C-alpha positions, 0 to 999 in steps of 0.5 A, spaced: 339 908 142 335 914 143 327 912 145 322 915 141 319 921 145 312 921 147 306 926 145 306 929 152 314 930 152 314 934 145 308 939 146 312 943 151 316 946 146 313 952 143 314 950 136 311 943 137 305 947 139 305 951 133 305 945 129 300 942 133 295 948 132 296 946 124 294 939 125 288 942 129 286 946 123 287 940 118 283 936 123 289 931 124 292 929 131 299 927 132 300 920 133 302 918 140 309 915 139 313 919 134 318 914 133 324 918 134 323 923 128 328 928 128 331 933 122 338 932 121 339 940 120 335 942 125 331 946 120 324 943 120 320 939 125 317 932 123 311 930 126 307 923 124 299 925 124 293 921 124 286 922 121 280 919 120 280 911 120 287 911 122 290 914 116 297 917 117 301 923 114 308 926 116 307 934 117 314 938 116 313 944 120 319 949 118 323 952 124 326 959 124 334 959 124 337 960 131 341 967 132 347 963 133 346 957 128 352 956 124 350 955 117 354 952 111 357 958 107 353 962 103 346 959 106 340 963 108 336 961 113 330 960 109 333 956 103 332 949 106 324 950 106 324 954 100 328 948 096 324 943 099 317 946 098 319 948 091 322 941 089 315 938 092 311 943 087 316 941 081 314 933 083 307 935 083 307 938 076 311 932 073 310 926 077 304 927 082 304 919 083 311 918 084 312 913 079 319 915 077 321 919 083 322 915 089 319 920 094 313 921 098 306 924 095 304 931 097 298 932 101 298 939 102 302 945 102 301 951 107 299 958 105 304 964 103 310 965 098 314 961 104 310 956 107 311 954 114 309 947 113 308 941 108 304 935 109 306 929 106 304 922 105 307 917 111 311 912 108 311 906 114 318 903 114 320 895 114 321 893 121 328 891 123 336 893 123 338 898 118 343 894 116 338 888 114 333 893 111 337 897 107 341 893 102 346 895 096 340 894 091 336 899 094 342 904 094 343 903 087 336 903 085 335 910 088 341 913 085 339 910 078 332 913 079 335 920 081 340 920 075 334 919 070 330 925 072 331 931 067 334 936 070 332 942 065 325 943 069 329 944 076 332 950 073 330 958 073 324 956 078 322 962 082 324 962 089 327 955 088 334 956 091 337 950 087 344 947 090 349 946 085 353 940 087 359 940 083 367 941 083 365 948 081 360 949 086 364 946 092 370 951 090 365 957 090 363 955 097 370 953 100 373 960 098 367 963 102 370 959 108 377 962 107 377 966 113 375 960 118 379 954 115 385 958 113 388 957 121 386 950 121 389 948 114 395 952 113 397 956 107 401 950 104 395 945 104 390 951 102 394 952 096 394 944 095 386 945 095 386 950 090 390 946 085 386 940 087 379 943 085 382 946 079 384 939 076 377 936 079 374 941 074 378 939 068 376 932 069 369 933 071 367 939 066 362 937 061 359 931 065 352 931 064 349 934 071 344 929 074 339 930 080 342 930 087 339 929 093 344 933 097 344 929 104 343 922 101 344 918 108 341 912 111 337 916 115 333 919 109 332 912 106 325 909 107 324 902 105 317 899 106 315 893 108 314 891 100 321 892 099 321 899 095 326 904 097 324 912 097 328 918 099 325 923 104 328 930 106 329 934 100 332 940 103 339 940 100 336 938 093 340 940 087 343 938 081 351 937 079 356 931 080 353 924 079 358 921 084 356 926 090 350 922 093 354 916 093 360 919 096 356 922 101 353 916 103 359 912 103 363 917 108 357 917 113 355 910 113 357 906 119 357 899 115 363 894 115 369 896 111 368 890 107 361 892 105 363 899 103 368 897 099 363 892 095 359 898 094 364 902 092 366 897 087 359 896 085 359 904 083 365 903 079 362 897 075 365 896 069 368 903 068 375 904 065 380 909 063 378 916 063 371 914 065 374 911 072 378 917 073 372 922 072 368 918 077 374 918 082 375 925 081 367 926 082 368 922 089 374 925 091 372 932 090 365 931 094 369 928 100 374 934 100 368 939 100 365 935 106 372 935 110 373 942 109 365 944 111 366 940 117 373 943 119 369 950 118 364 948 123 368 945 128 372 951 128 366 956 128 363 952 134 369 949 138 375 953 136 382 949 138 377 944 142 374 941 136 375 933 137 374 931 130 379 936 127 384 930 126 379 926 123 377 931 118 384 933 116 385 926 115 379 925 110 381 931 107 388 929 105 386 922 103 381 925 098 386 930 096 391 924 094 386 919 092 390 913 090 389 906 093 389 909 100 382 912 098 380 907 093 383 900 095 383 894 090 
């Protein structure tokens, strides 16, 4: 278990110094303990800040992309900041008090077309192990509330590089990965991937697109002491496949297999016939995309030394085949 850094330890980094300068301009100061906060994409620097009376906030200071950074296929370095700031600006116009959308309230946004920072409401999380704090009811509530958000307001917004998380979008990204994954996949498996996504598009085409968080994992879920669940980190937000966030959570979770199996059964609920098949294709296509993305990253950063290659190929093959190996009864 990693310990939380002290304020002295974080101030030696130049990006931290720039972020602390922003806090000074806002008449805030960094909290003494930062509680282990870290950006999963290494694209932003989160700092808990304190104001008068001890009120706390969260400053997200966006970081420049390192020259050797391996970004997802088709991504630009400033997409993450533009996407999150654009999304919070949208929330401020349609749900400023966050009555419908479970996200922190916006306090202030930095100046410029591409703000260097955003200041958010701080959501104090309930104390305890993640397995006890975040339950299946919380996950179901968050997914339900995301799917209820009208997506029309997300489209056509200037400087908002909205992600498209659906089988067509997955396939477009995968085709852009061709040169970096062909060696690992081989021609036969590559052709299988193409056929798989053509079938996935056929089964899921016409489904209503929903709001997709894009990185729906336990680290981006906050359950407060009152038991209310919230989502944070909207750097990958988009629209598309209603099964994407569930699949992302399911595969990234380290919970017991029985717990994950119950979550999956709950997601399928009473769906039968073609609705059940569409849901399975939605999950399978998200997992196949994730596996190929991981394989690309492993090849570009480690080459033949990628220790996770076997596990990611196994995940890809399971997603391609489906059936009881992937969805046990």
